[in-house]
C-alpha positions in Angstrom: -0.1 0.0 0.0 1.2 3.6 -1.1 1.4 5.5 1.9 0.1 9.2 2.1 2.9 11.6 3.0 2.2 14.1 5.3 3.6 17.0 7.2 2.3 18.0 10.6 2.8 21.6 11.7 1.9 22.0 15.6 2.1 24.2 18.8 2.4 20.9 20.6 -0.2 21.0 23.2 -2.4 18.1 24.8 -4.6 17.2 21.9 -1.5 17.9 19.5 0.1 15.1 21.3 -2.7 12.7 20.7 -2.4 13.8 16.9 1.0 12.9 16.8 0.7 9.5 18.6 -2.4 8.5 16.5 -0.8 9.6 13.1 2.3 7.4 14.0 0.3 4.4 13.9 -1.9 4.9 10.9 -0.5 2.6 8.4 -2.1 4.6 5.7 0.4 7.8 6.6 4.1 8.7 6.3 5.1 11.7 8.4 7.6 13.2 6.4 8.3 16.1 8.7 7.1 18.0 11.6 7.3 21.8 12.4 6.8 23.8 15.6 5.1 27.1 16.1 4.1 29.3 18.9 0.4 29.0 20.1 -0.8 26.7 22.8 2.4 27.4 24.4 5.6 29.0 23.4 7.6 27.5 20.1 10.5 26.5 22.3 8.0 24.0 24.1 6.2 23.0 21.2 9.7 22.1 19.6 10.7 20.0 22.5 7.5 18.5 22.9 7.3 17.3 19.3 10.6 15.9 19.6 10.0 14.2 23.0 6.6 12.9 21.7 8.1 11.1 18.6 10.8 9.8 20.8 8.2 8.3 23.0 6.8 6.8 20.0 10.0 5.4 18.7 10.2 7.6 15.7 13.3 9.9 16.6 14.0 9.4 12.9 11.1 12.1 12.0 12.8 15.0 11.6 11.1 18.2 13.7 12.0 21.9 12.4 11.6 25.0 14.7 9.4 27.6 13.3 7.8 30.9 14.0 8.1 32.1 17.8 5.1 34.9 17.3 2.3 35.7 15.2 2.9 37.8 12.0 1.3 41.1 13.8 -0.7 40.3 16.8 0.7 40.0 20.5 1.4 36.2 21.3 -0.9 34.7 23.8 -0.7 31.4 25.0 -3.5 28.6 26.2 -1.7 27.6 29.7 -5.2 27.1 31.3 -5.7 24.1 29.2 -2.2 22.8 28.0 -0.2 23.9 31.3 3.2 25.7 31.7 5.0 23.1 29.4 2.2 22.6 26.8 1.5 18.9 27.8 -0.6 19.6 30.7 2.4 19.5 33.0 3.1 16.0 32.3 6.8 15.1 32.2 8.3 12.7 29.6 11.9 12.0 28.8 13.8 14.1 26.5 14.5 13.2 22.9 18.3 13.0 22.3 17.6 13.2 18.2 20.1 15.7 16.5 18.4 19.2 16.9 17.3 20.6 13.2 18.3 24.3 13.0 16.7 24.6 9.5 13.6 26.9 9.8 10.0 25.2 9.1 9.2 27.2 6.4 12.5 26.3 4.4 12.2 22.8 5.3 8.5 22.5 4.3 9.3 24.0 1.1 11.8 21.6 0.2 9.8 18.7 1.0 6.8 20.0 -0.8 9.0 20.3 -3.9 10.7 16.7 -3.6 7.3 15.3 -3.5 6.3 17.2 -6.4 2.5 18.1 -5.4 1.9 14.8 -3.4 2.2 16.5 0.2 -0.6 16.7 2.5 0.2 19.5 5.2 -1.8 19.5 8.3 -1.4 22.2 10.6 -3.0 21.9 14.0 -1.9 25.0 15.6 -1.6 29.0 14.3 -1.0 29.0 10.6 2.2 31.2 10.9 4.7 28.9 9.9 2.4 28.2 6.8 1.9 31.9 6.0 5.6 32.5 6.2 6.4 29.4 3.8 4.0 31.2 1.3 5.4 34.6 1.4 9.2 33.1 1.0 8.4 30.7 -1.5 5.3 31.7 -3.6 5.5 28.5 -6.0 4.9 26.2 -2.7 1.5 26.5 -3.4 2.0 24.4 -6.6 3.6 21.5 -4.6 1.2 21.1 -1.6 -1.7 18.7 -2.4 -3.8 20.1 0.2 -3.9 21.8 3.6 -5.9 19.9 5.9 -6.4 22.4 9.1 -7.5 22.3 12.5 -8.9 25.8 13.1 -11.6 28.1 12.9 -15.2 27.6 13.2 -18.4 28.3 10.9 -20.5 29.1 13.8 -19.5 30.3 17.2 -15.8 30.1 19.0 -13.9 29.2 21.8 -11.8 32.1 22.8 -14.4 34.7 21.8 -18.0 34.1 20.8 -16.9 34.4 17.1 -13.2 32.8 16.9 -11.4 29.8 17.4 -7.9 30.0 19.1 -5.8 28.7 16.4 -7.1 31.5 13.9 -7.6 34.1 16.5 -3.7 33.4 17.5 -2.7 35.0 14.2 -5.7 35.9 11.9 -3.2 37.6 9.5 -1.4 34.4 8.9 -4.6 32.5 8.4 -6.3 35.1 5.8 -2.9 34.8 3.9 -3.4 31.0 4.1 -6.9 30.5 3.2 -6.1 32.8 0.4 -3.5 31.2 -1.2 -5.2 28.9 -3.4 -4.1 25.9 -1.9 -7.0 23.7 -1.5 -8.3 23.9 2.3 -10.1 21.3 4.5 -11.4 23.2 7.4 -11.8 21.1 10.4 -13.3 23.8 12.8 -15.0 23.6 16.2 -18.1 22.8 14.1 -16.7 19.1 13.7 -14.1 19.0 16.3 -16.4 19.4 19.0 -18.0 16.1 18.0 -14.7 14.5 18.0 -14.9 13.3 21.5 -13.6 10.4 23.7 -16.2 9.5 26.1 -15.5 9.1 29.7 -15.1 5.1 29.4 -12.7 6.0 26.4 -10.6 7.9 28.4 -10.4 5.4 31.3 -9.5 2.6 28.6 -6.7 4.6 27.1 -5.5 5.7 30.5 -5.4 1.8 31.6 -3.5 0.5 28.8 -0.3 0.6 30.9 2.1 1.9 28.2 4.2 5.2 27.9 2.1 6.5 25.6 -1.2 5.8 27.3 0.5 7.2 30.6 1.3 10.5 28.8 -2.4 10.7 27.6 -3.7 9.9 31.2 -1.0 12.7 32.8 -1.6 15.4 30.2 -5.2 15.5 29.9 -6.1 16.1 33.6 -6.4 20.1 33.2 -8.6 20.0 30.2 -10.8 17.1 31.6 -11.5 19.3 34.6 -12.5 22.0 32.7 -14.8 20.1 30.3 -16.4 18.6 33.8 -16.9 21.9 35.3 -18.7 23.2 32.1 -20.6 19.8 32.1 -19.3 19.0 29.0 -18.8 14.9 28.0 -15.4 13.3 27.5 -12.5 14.8 25.8 -12.6 16.6 22.2 -9.7 15.4 20.1 -9.9 18.3 17.9 -6.1 17.9 16.4 -6.7 14.2 15.5 -9.4 15.4 12.9 -7.1 16.6 10.0 -4.9 13.7 10.6 -7.5 10.9 10.4 -9.6 12.6 7.6 -6.4 12.2 5.4 -6.5 8.6 5.7 -10.4 8.1 5.8 -12.2 10.9 4.2 -15.2 9.1 3.8 -15.9 9.2 7.9 -16.4 12.9 7.5 -19.1 15.1 6.2 -17.7 18.6 4.5 -19.2 21.4 2.2 -17.5 23.2 -0.5 -17.5 27.1 0.4 -15.5 30.3 0.4 -13.6 31.3 3.5 -12.5 34.7 4.7 -10.7 35.6 7.8 -11.7 38.7 9.9 -8.4 40.6 10.8 -9.9 44.3 11.7 -12.8 43.7 13.3 -12.7 45.0 17.2 -15.0 42.0 18.5 -14.8 39.4 15.4 -11.1 39.3 14.8 -10.3 35.7 14.0 -13.7 34.6 12.7 -13.7 32.8 9.6 -16.5 33.8 7.7 -17.9 31.3 5.5 -20.9 31.2 2.6 -22.1 28.2 3.7 -25.6 29.1 4.7 -26.3 32.5 2.6 -27.5 33.0 -0.9 -24.5 35.2 -1.4 -21.5 33.1 -2.7 -18.0 34.2 -2.7 -16.3 33.9 -6.2 -13.3 31.8 -4.7 -14.6 29.0 -3.1 -11.6 26.5 -2.8 -12.3 25.3 0.5 -14.4 22.5 2.4 -15.7 23.2 5.8 -16.4 19.9 7.8 -19.4 19.6 10.1 -19.7 15.8 11.2 -17.7 12.8 11.4 -18.2 9.2 12.4 -17.6 9.2 15.7 -17.5 5.7 16.9 -14.7 4.8 14.2 -12.7 8.0 15.1 -12.7 7.0 18.8 -11.8 3.2 17.7 -8.8 4.3 15.8 -7.4 6.4 18.6 -7.9 3.8 21.3 -6.2 1.2 19.0 -3.2 3.6 18.2 -2.5 3.9 22.0 -3.2 0.2 22.8 -0.6 -0.6 19.9 2.2 1.0 21.9 2.2 -1.4 24.6 1.7 -4.2 22.0 5.4 -3.6 21.0 7.0 -4.6 24.2 5.1 -8.1 24.2 
């Protein structure tokens, strides 16, 4: 089976770690590079966490590249109340001893995209700063990326303001540049990721597997799980795993073609992903898809199977 080459751009927080550990175990995918960006936590933390999570997964061979330390224009805002001081919910894991890459994320991404001649799928699961810089510095990269499967945005609502999702709000100017680049975009916003949950019994099952990956899951998810309980929400939403799983299993998701623009100027609407899904007015440029639903049982089972397999390696 020919594997799909993917590049993961991440602000390696709690659900980013789940996405990476899941992607490693998906036989349909080949992770050809990872890049770190500031968002959930500092770029320094995100870079270290990505390296450490891959090392935990036994994949020190996957190169991780440092990226943007701040948004293009906005002041940097972290999400420590969810992801802790270190980005992994304050969980500690062994540090990777893999060689440290010094090449910048945007240059490494461009080189890999050209090498793969248009077959590369990029999965950004943090602010889009690195991707925007890559497009600005290497305009022809748009010809070499097959599609962008993005975790971010929301056609309806928001989680950092009433109308903006964190990843887009963190760097709306980068997001606007990426959405209008012409690269096909699949947007996995809160509309679908809030349905991409693990039930309490799923969480307990993963936490019981007794391997290093499941221990990290148990130790890192405490902060966000308590927040969910306080808000009387069920389980945990695995936002960042959505674009990863979709890349291999697009038929598990329901998407709709649309146009998307990002608000960058509004006082109360900055970071809003404005779509033409529910209006008679349609944008001239409609090269995006917004996803609204998924097959949650299959999604949850795939994540559970991925985590369980880490223990099977030692048997």
